[in-house]
LUMMIMAR-753790 format. One record per atom (N, C-alpha, C): residue in one letter; z negated, x negated, y. Coordinates in steps of 0.2 Angstrom, whole numbers. Each point is the difference from the previous one (the first is absolute). Example, Ala and Ser with C-alpha at 12.3 -4.5 7.8 and 13.67 -1.06 7.14 Angstrom:
! LUMMIMAR-753790
A:-39:-66:-28
A:0:4:6
A:0:-4:6
S:4:2:5
S:-1:-4:6
S:-3:4:5
END
This chain:
! LUMMIMAR-753790
X:471:215:192
X:-4:5:-4
X:5:5:-4
X:7:0:3
X:4:5:-4
X:2:-3:-7
X:-1:-6:-1
X:2:-3:-7
X:-6:0:-4
X:-6:4:2
X:-6:0:-4
X:2:3:-7
X:-3:-2:-5
X:1:3:-7
X:-7:-1:-4
X:-2:6:-3
X:-6:-1:-4
X:1:-5:-6
X:6:-2:-2
X:1:-4:-6
X:2:-7:3
X:-2:-5:-3
X:2:-7:2
X:7:-1:-2
X:4:-3:5
X:7:-2:-1
X:1:-7:-2
X:-5:-4:2
X:-1:-7:-1
X:-7:-1:-2
X:-1:-4:-5
X:-8:-1:-1
X:-2:-6:4
X:-6:2:4
X:-3:-4:4
X:-8:0:-2
X:-3:-5:-3
X:-7:1:-2
X:-5:2:5
X:1:-2:6
X:-4:1:6
X:1:8:1
X:6:2:1
X:0:8:1
X:-2:4:-6
X:1:-3:-6
X:-2:4:-6
X:-7:1:0
X:-4:-4:3
X:-7:0:0
X:-3:5:6
X:4:3:4
X:-2:4:5
X:2:7:-1
X:-4:5:2
X:1:7:-2
X:6:2:4
X:2:-3:6
X:5:3:4
X:5:-6:1
X:-1:-6:-3
X:5:-5:1
X:0:-4:6
X:-6:0:4
X:0:-3:7
X:-5:-6:0
X:-3:-2:-6
X:-5:-5:0
X:3:-7:3
X:-3:-4:3
X:2:-6:2
X:-4:-6:-3
X:-5:2:-3
X:-4:-5:-4
X:-2:2:-7
X:0:-4:-5
X:-2:3:-7
X:-7:1:0
X:-2:6:-4
X:-7:2:0
X:-3:-2:-7
X:3:-3:-4
X:-3:-2:-6
X:4:-6:-3
X:-3:-4:-4
X:2:-6:-3
X:7:1:-4
X:0:5:-3
X:6:1:-4
X:7:1:4
X:-1:2:6
X:6:1:4
X:2:-8:3
X:-5:-4:1
X:1:-7:1
X:4:-3:-5
X:-2:1:-6
X:3:-2:-6
X:7:2:-1
X:1:6:1
X:7:3:0
X:4:-3:5
X:-2:-1:6
X:4:-3:6
X:2:-7:-2
X:-4:-3:-4
X:1:-7:-1
X:4:-1:-7
X:1:5:-3
X:3:0:-7
X:7:-1:1
X:3:-4:-5
X:7:-1:-1
X:3:3:-6
X:1:6:0
X:1:4:-7
X:8:0:-1
X:2:-1:-6
X:7:0:-2
X:1:6:-5
X:5:4:0
X:1:5:-5
X:1:-3:-6
X:-3:3:-5
X:1:-2:-7
X:7:0:-2
X:3:-5:-2
X:8:-1:-1
X:1:3:-7
X:-5:1:-4
X:1:2:-7
X:0:8:0
X:-1:3:5
X:0:8:0
X:8:2:0
X:2:4:-4
X:7:2:-1
X:0:8:2
X:6:2:1
X:1:7:2
X:1:1:7
X:2:7:2
X:2:1:6
X:-6:2:4
X:-2:-3:5
X:-6:2:4
X:0:7:4
X:6:2:1
X:1:6:4
X:0:6:-5
X:-1:-1:-6
X:0:5:-5
X:-7:-1:-4
X:-5:-4:2
X:-6:-1:-3
X:-6:3:3
X:-4:3:-4
X:-6:3:3
X:-6:-4:-2
X:-5:0:4
X:-7:-4:-2
X:-5:6:-1
X:-3:-1:-6
X:-5:5:-3
X:-6:-3:-1
X:-6:2:4
X:-6:-3:-1
X:-6:5:-2
X:-6:-3:0
X:-6:4:-2
X:1:3:-7
X:3:-3:-4
X:1:2:-7
X:-6:-1:-4
X:-1:4:-5
X:-5:-1:-5
X:1:-6:-4
X:-5:-4:-1
X:2:-7:-4
X:2:2:-7
X:-1:6:-2
X:2:1:-7
X:7:3:0
X:3:2:5
X:7:3:1
X:5:-6:-3
X:4:2:-4
X:5:-4:-3
X:7:1:3
X:5:-4:-2
X:7:0:3
X:3:7:-3
X:-2:2:-6
X:3:6:-2
X:-3:6:4
X:-7:0:1
X:-3:5:4
X:4:1:7
X:1:-6:3
X:3:0:7
X:7:3:0
X:4:-2:-6
X:7:2:0
X:0:7:-2
X:-4:3:-3
X:-1:7:-2
X:-1:4:7
X:-4:-3:4
X:-2:4:6
X:5:-1:6
X:4:-5:0
X:5:-1:5
X:7:1:-1
X:1:1:-7
X:7:1:-2
X:2:7:2
X:-4:5:2
X:2:7:1
X:3:0:7
X:-1:-6:4
X:3:0:7
X:8:-3:-1
X:1:-3:-5
X:7:-3:-1
X:0:-5:-5
X:6:-3:-1
X:1:-5:-5
X:-3:-7:3
X:-4:-3:-5
X:-4:-6:2
X:4:-6:-3
X:2:-5:4
X:4:-6:-2
X:-5:-5:-2
X:-6:-1:3
X:-4:-5:-2
X:-7:2:2
X:-5:-2:-4
X:-7:2:2
X:-4:-7:-2
X:-4:-2:5
X:-5:-6:-2
X:-7:2:2
X:-4:0:-5
X:-7:1:1
X:-3:-7:1
X:-3:-2:5
X:-3:-7:2
X:-6:-1:-4
X:0:-5:-4
X:-6:-2:-5
X:-3:-7:2
X:-6:-1:-2
X:-3:-6:1
X:3:-5:-5
X:2:-6:2
X:4:-5:-4
X:-5:-3:-6
X:-6:1:1
X:-5:-3:-4
X:-2:5:-5
X:-3:5:2
X:-3:6:-4
X:5:5:-2
X:5:1:4
X:5:5:-2
X:-2:7:2
X:-5:0:3
X:-2:7:3
X:3:2:6
X:1:7:1
X:4:2:6
X:-4:-1:6
X:3:-2:5
X:-3:-1:7
X:0:6:4
X:3:6:-3
X:-1:6:4
X:6:2:4
X:5:-4:0
X:6:2:4
X:7:-2:-4
X:5:3:3
X:7:-1:-4
X:5:1:5
X:6:-2:-2
X:6:1:4
X:6:4:-5
X:3:5:3
X:4:4:-3
X:7:0:3
X:5:-2:-3
X:7:0:3
X:4:6:-3
X:3:4:5
X:4:6:-2
X:7:-2:0
X:4:4:-3
X:8:-1:0
X:3:3:6
X:-3:5:3
X:3:3:5
X:-5:1:6
X:3:0:6
X:-5:1:6
X:-3:6:1
X:3:6:-2
X:-3:6:0
X:-6:1:-5
X:1:-3:-5
X:-6:0:-5
X:-6:-4:3
X:2:-6:3
X:-6:-4:4
X:-3:4:5
X:4:4:4
X:-3:4:6
X:-4:6:-3
X:2:3:-5
X:-4:5:-3
X:-6:-2:-3
X:0:-6:-3
X:-7:-3:-3
X:-4:-2:6
X:3:-3:5
X:-4:-2:6
X:-4:6:3
X:4:6:0
X:-3:6:4
X:-5:4:-5
X:2:0:-6
X:-4:5:-4
X:-5:-4:-5
X:0:-6:-1
X:-4:-4:-5
X:-6:-2:4
X:0:-1:6
X:-6:-3:4
X:-6:5:-1
X:-6:-2:-2
X:-6:3:-2
X:1:4:-6
X:5:-1:-4
X:0:3:-7
X:-5:-3:-4
X:-3:4:-5
X:-6:-2:-4
X:3:-2:-7
X:-1:-6:-2
X:1:-3:-6
X:-6:-3:-3
X:-2:2:-6
X:-6:-2:-4
X:-6:0:5
X:-1:5:3
X:-6:2:4
X:0:-5:7
X:6:-3:2
X:0:-4:6
X:5:3:4
X:-1:0:7
X:5:3:5
X:4:-6:2
X:6:0:-1
X:4:-6:2
X:2:0:7
X:2:-6:2
X:3:-1:7
X:7:-3:-1
X:5:3:3
X:7:-2:-1
X:3:-1:6
X:4:-6:1
X:3:-2:6
X:6:-4:-2
X:4:-2:5
X:6:-4:-2
X:-3:-7:-1
X:4:-4:-3
X:-1:-7:-1
X:0:-4:7
X:-5:-4:2
X:0:-3:7
X:1:-7:-1
X:-1:-3:-5
X:0:-8:-1
X:7:-2:2
X:5:3:-2
X:7:-2:1
X:4:4:6
X:-4:5:2
X:4:4:5
X:-3:0:7
X:-7:-2:1
X:-3:-1:6
X:-1:-7:2
X:4:-2:5
X:0:-7:3
X:-7:-2:2
X:-2:-6:-3
X:-6:-3:2
X:-6:2:-4
X:2:3:-6
X:-5:3:-4
X:-5:-5:-3
X:-7:1:0
X:-5:-4:-2
X:-4:4:-5
X:-1:-2:-6
X:-4:5:-5
X:-7:0:1
X:-3:4:-3
X:-8:1:1
X:-4:-6:-2
X:2:-3:-5
X:-4:-6:-2
X:0:-6:5
X:5:1:4
X:0:-5:6
X:-3:3:6
X:-3:5:0
X:-3:3:6
X:5:6:3
X:6:1:-2
X:4:5:3
X:0:6:-4
X:6:3:-1
X:0:6:-4
X:0:6:5
X:0:6:-3
X:-1:6:4
X:-5:5:-3
X:-3:4:4
X:-5:5:-3
X:-7:-3:-1
X:-3:0:-6
X:-6:-2:-2
X:-6:5:0
X:-6:-2:-2
X:-5:5:0
X:-5:-2:6
X:-3:6:2
X:-4:-1:6
X:-6:-4:-1
X:-3:0:-6
X:-6:-4:-2
X:2:-7:1
X:6:-3:-1
X:1:-7:0
X:0:-3:7
X:1:5:5
X:0:-3:7
X:6:-4:2
X:5:1:-4
X:6:-4:1
X:6:5:-1
X:0:5:4
X:6:5:0
X:6:-3:3
X:6:2:-2
X:6:-2:3
X:4:6:1
X:3:1:6
X:3:5:3
X:8:-1:0
X:3:6:1
X:8:-1:1
X:3:2:-7
X:-3:2:-5
X:3:3:-6
X:-1:7:-1
X:3:2:-6
X:-1:8:-1
X:-7:2:-1
X:-4:-4:-3
X:-7:2:-1
X:-4:0:6
X:1:-5:5
X:-4:0:6
X:5:-2:6
X:4:5:2
X:5:-1:6
X:-4:-2:6
X:4:-3:5
X:-3:-2:6
X:-1:7:4
X:-6:0:4
X:-1:5:5
X:3:-2:7
X:3:5:3
X:3:-1:6
X:-5:-2:5
X:2:-6:4
X:-5:-3:5
X:-1:5:6
X:-6:-1:3
X:-1:4:6
X:3:-3:6
X:4:5:3
X:4:-3:7
X:-4:2:6
X:-2:-5:4
X:-3:2:6
X:5:1:6
X:-1:6:3
X:5:2:5
X:-3:-2:7
X:5:-1:5
X:-2:-2:7
X:1:-8:1
X:0:-2:6
X:2:-7:1
X:-7:-4:-1
X:2:-6:-2
X:-6:-5:-1
X:-1:-4:6
X:-6:0:3
X:-1:-3:6
X:-1:-7:-1
X:2:-4:6
X:0:-7:-1
X:-6:-3:4
X:-2:-6:-2
X:-5:-3:4
X:-7:0:-4
X:-5:-3:2
X:-6:0:-3
X:-4:7:2
X:-4:2:-5
X:-3:7:1
X:-5:-1:7
X:-3:-5:1
X:-4:-1:6
X:3:1:6
X:6:-4:0
X:4:0:6
X:3:7:2
X:2:4:-5
X:3:7:1
X:-6:4:2
X:-6:0:-2
X:-5:4:2
X:-2:-1:8
X:0:-6:2
X:-1:-2:7
X:5:2:4
X:7:-2:-2
X:5:2:4
X:2:7:1
X:-1:4:-6
X:2:7:0
X:-5:4:1
X:-6:-2:1
X:-6:5:2
X:-3:2:-7
X:3:-2:-6
X:-2:1:-7
X:-5:5:-1
X:-4:-1:-5
X:-5:4:-2
X:0:2:-7
X:-2:6:-2
X:0:2:-7
X:7:1:-3
X:5:3:4
X:6:0:-3
X:4:-6:-1
X:-1:-5:5
X:2:-7:-2
X:-2:-3:-6
X:-7:0:-1
X:-3:-3:-5
X:2:4:-7
X:1:6:0
X:3:4:-6
X:7:-3:-1
X:4:0:5
X:7:-3:-1
X:0:-7:-3
X:-5:-4:2
X:0:-7:-2
X:-1:0:-8
X:-5:5:-2
X:-2:0:-7
X:6:3:-4
X:4:5:3
X:5:3:-4
X:6:-5:-1
X:1:-5:5
X:6:-5:0
X:-3:-6:-3
X:-6:-1:-2
X:-2:-6:-3
X:4:-3:-6
X:1:-6:-1
X:3:-3:-6
X:-3:2:-6
X:4:2:-5
X:-3:1:-7
X:-3:7:-1
X:1:5:6
X:-3:7:-1
X:5:3:-5
X:6:0:0
X:5:3:-4
X:-2:-2:-7
X:-1:-7:-1
X:-1:-2:-7
X:-6:2:-3
X:-5:1:4
X:-7:2:-3
X:-1:7:-1
X:5:4:4
X:-2:7:1
X:1:4:-7
X:5:-2:-4
X:0:3:-7
X:-6:-1:-4
X:-2:-6:0
X:-6:-2:-4
X:-6:4:2
X:-1:0:7
X:-6:4:2
X:1:7:-1
X:6:3:0
X:1:7:-1
X:-2:2:-7
X:2:-5:-5
X:-2:1:-7
X:-8:0:-1
X:-3:-5:3
X:-7:-1:-1
X:-4:5:4
X:3:3:5
X:-4:6:4
X:-1:6:-5
X:5:2:-4
X:-1:5:-4
X:-5:-1:-6
X:0:-7:-2
X:-5:-1:-5
X:-7:-1:3
X:0:-2:6
X:-7:-1:3
X:-3:7:2
X:5:5:2
X:-3:6:2
X:-3:4:-6
X:4:-1:-6
X:-3:3:-6
X:-6:-3:-2
X:-1:-7:0
X:-6:-3:-1
X:-5:1:5
X:1:1:6
X:-5:2:5
X:-3:7:-1
X:5:5:-2
X:-3:6:-2
X:-5:0:-6
X:2:-4:-5
X:-4:0:-6
X:-7:-4:2
X:1:-5:5
X:-6:-3:2
X:-5:4:3
X:3:4:5
X:-5:4:4
X:-2:6:-4
X:4:2:-5
X:-3:6:-5
X:-6:-3:-4
X:1:-6:-2
X:-5:-3:-4
X:-7:-1:4
X:1:-2:7
X:-5:-1:4
X:-4:7:1
X:4:5:1
X:-3:7:1
X:-3:2:-6
X:3:-1:-6
X:-4:2:-6
X:-6:-4:-1
X:0:-6:2
X:-6:-4:-1
X:-5:2:5
X:2:2:6
X:-5:2:5
X:-3:7:-2
X:4:4:-3
X:-3:7:-2
X:-5:-1:-6
X:2:-5:-4
X:-4:-2:-6
X:-7:-2:2
X:0:-5:5
X:-6:-3:3
X:-4:6:3
X:3:4:4
X:-4:6:3
X:-3:4:-5
X:4:2:-5
X:-3:4:-5
X:-6:-3:-4
X:1:-7:-1
X:-5:-3:-3
X:-7:-1:4
X:1:-1:7
X:-5:0:4
X:-4:7:1
X:4:5:0
X:-2:7:0
X:-4:1:-7
X:2:-2:-5
X:-4:1:-7
X:-6:-4:0
X:0:-6:3
X:-6:-4:0
X:-5:3:5
X:2:3:6
X:-5:3:4
X:-3:6:-3
X:5:4:-3
X:-3:6:-3
X:-5:-2:-6
X:1:-5:-4
X:-4:-2:-5
X:-7:-2:3
X:1:-4:6
X:-6:-2:3
X:-5:5:3
X:4:5:3
X:-4:6:2
X:-3:4:-6
X:3:1:-6
X:-3:3:-5
X:-6:-4:-3
X:1:-7:0
X:-6:-3:-3
X:-6:0:5
X:1:0:7
X:-5:1:4
X:-4:7:0
X:5:5:-1
X:-3:7:-1
X:-4:0:-6
X:2:-3:-5
X:-4:0:-7
X:-6:-3:1
X:0:-6:3
X:-7:-4:1
X:-5:4:5
X:3:3:5
X:-4:4:4
X:-4:6:-4
X:5:3:-4
X:-3:6:-3
X:-5:-2:-5
X:1:-6:-3
X:-5:-3:-5
X:-6:-2:3
X:0:-3:6
X:-6:-2:3
X:-4:7:2
X:3:5:3
X:-3:6:1
X:-4:3:-6
X:4:0:-5
X:-4:3:-6
X:-6:-4:-2
X:0:-7:0
X:-6:-4:-1
X:-5:2:4
X:1:1:7
X:-5:1:5
X:-4:7:-2
X:4:4:-2
X:-3:7:-2
X:-4:0:-6
END
């Protein structure tokens, strides 16, 4: 655990699909596709990968001139490539910018992330295709980051770094749980220890922790709605009963007047 890092040093699709990098089985089909992919770096790409930035979430109307104007303030740009569709020629929303000096690269990496260009907040990171061993692009099920709505988040990058795994302290008991209970006199403490040391607990804890906050928020809203609806029903019933009493009182008074 001393070598743990929030950023991936080698790209592993299985680990990239896990919030803490501890998954042992893929949880979506895209990860299976990335694990079986045989991706080779595009040999047509030129330039120094150590001086190149990846810029994404661009406005589709942003041009090369707009990008150059926004990023040239960090240093001299050697090469800029806005990726476009080969058929339509429209921008795909991301680009690669190569600087002449490393200090310009680091300054842009530090200050240009979340910079707004043409009403779009940009995401800026180092180029990973040629610098991160084992890289698999998003179109093959890999990549890093992603939107929560897609259900295919990838961790280990600047946008979504790994979370530190939960370490369990204390020795792990050997043998089957039933044998330990009978031999050691067991009971509630033994059963609790069995649950704490059960396989997969570390892996699932992070996801359960995230869902717990969402569930608590949803539960509060649910109970609030139930209380509000109960109050509404009580008030409605009270109004109905009051209306019934008024009608009966009116009928009784009308009958008394007719008798007289």
